[in-house]
N, C-alpha and C positions, 0 to 999 in steps of 0.2 A: 733228687728232686723228681716228681711225678709230674708231668705235663696231661693235661686235659685233651683229647683229640680236639682238631680245629674243626670249626665250622666252615663248610666252603658254601656260599651263598651267591646266587643269581636271580636277577628279576626279568620277569618273563612278561610278555603282554601277548597272551594267548588270542588268535584270530577267531577261534571256534568256542564252543563250549568253555564255560568257566573249568577252570582245576580248582577242586577243593578237596579238604584233607579227608574226605570219603572216597576220591575218585582212584582208581587204578593209576598206577604210577606209569610216566612214559617207559616205553621200553629199554632206553639206556640205562635208566635209573633202575627198574626192575631186575635187569639183568646183573647187578651188583650184589642183589639177595638179601640174605641175613647178615653179610657182613657191616652193614651201614645203618645209622638212622637218617629217616627222612623226615623234615618238616616243611608243611605246604602254609602259607599264611598270606594274609593282604599285604601288599608293599606299603610304604609309608605313602601319605598324601593320595591313596586310592590309584597308584599308577601300575597297576597291574598285580602280579602275584610274586612272591618270594619262594624259591626252592632252596631248603637248606639240607644239607648233606654232609655228616660226619662219620668217620670210621668207628665201629664200636670197640670198646675196650678189648674184648674178647679176640677181634681179628687183628688186633697189633703184635707186630713182629718183634722179636727180642733185637734183631739186627738195627743197628742205626741207620736214620733216615738217609743219610749220604750214601751209604753202601747201597742201601736198597735203590736209590734214584739212579746210580752210576750203571746198577745191573738191569735197570729197565722194570724192577717188579715193586716200584713204590705204588702202594694202593691208593695214595693220594692224586697220583697221576690219573688213573682209572677213574676215580672221583670228579676230577676236572673235566676228563674228556667226556664222560657221560652227562655231566650239567651243561657242556657247550651242545652237545647232541640233543638232550631234551628241548634246549631253548630253541634250535632250530625246529624241530618237529613240531613244537607246540605253536610257533610263531609263522612258519611257513609250510609246515606239512612234509617237509623232507630234511634230509640231512645232506649237506654240501659236502664233497670230497674233492681234492685235487684231481688233476688229470693223471689216469694210470691207463696205460704205461705214460711216462712223462716225455714232452714233446722234443726233448733233447737228450744226445747220448751222455753218459757219464764221461766225464774227463777229468784230468788232474786239476784243472782249473775251476770246475764246477762243483766237485765232490765236497767242499767246506759247507758250500750253500744247501746242498742237499742233506748233509748231517744237520745243519742247523735247522733245517724246516721240518725234518723228521722229529727233533727235539723239541721245536714249538709247539707240535701237535701233541704230544704228551704233556708238556707243561704249560700251555695254554699261552706262550709268549716267547719272543725271540731273544 
């Protein structure tokens, strides 16, 4: 059974100029290059703009999604991260990042939380 690549969609409420299908893509999405298809359309109820991104068929890897995800090489993780960053750029003009270096030392007790936080940035959730 062959699966169609999944669309990842985010609704954006830009604070400045309207984003149209003819506009240049925000930098995080443009950095994905030809590996993805991007659609820009009005959101339902005229509540902003939808950015939809999916991996092109030619960019898919024969490895299973689980193996790629564990190795940190899942292109869907890059798509989700690029959508989050593009949303932040369009709505606020900047991408917010956690404090670096962190304000705490790495210990045996806080190591699991650091790993979960790092995974959350790639997957978009904890």
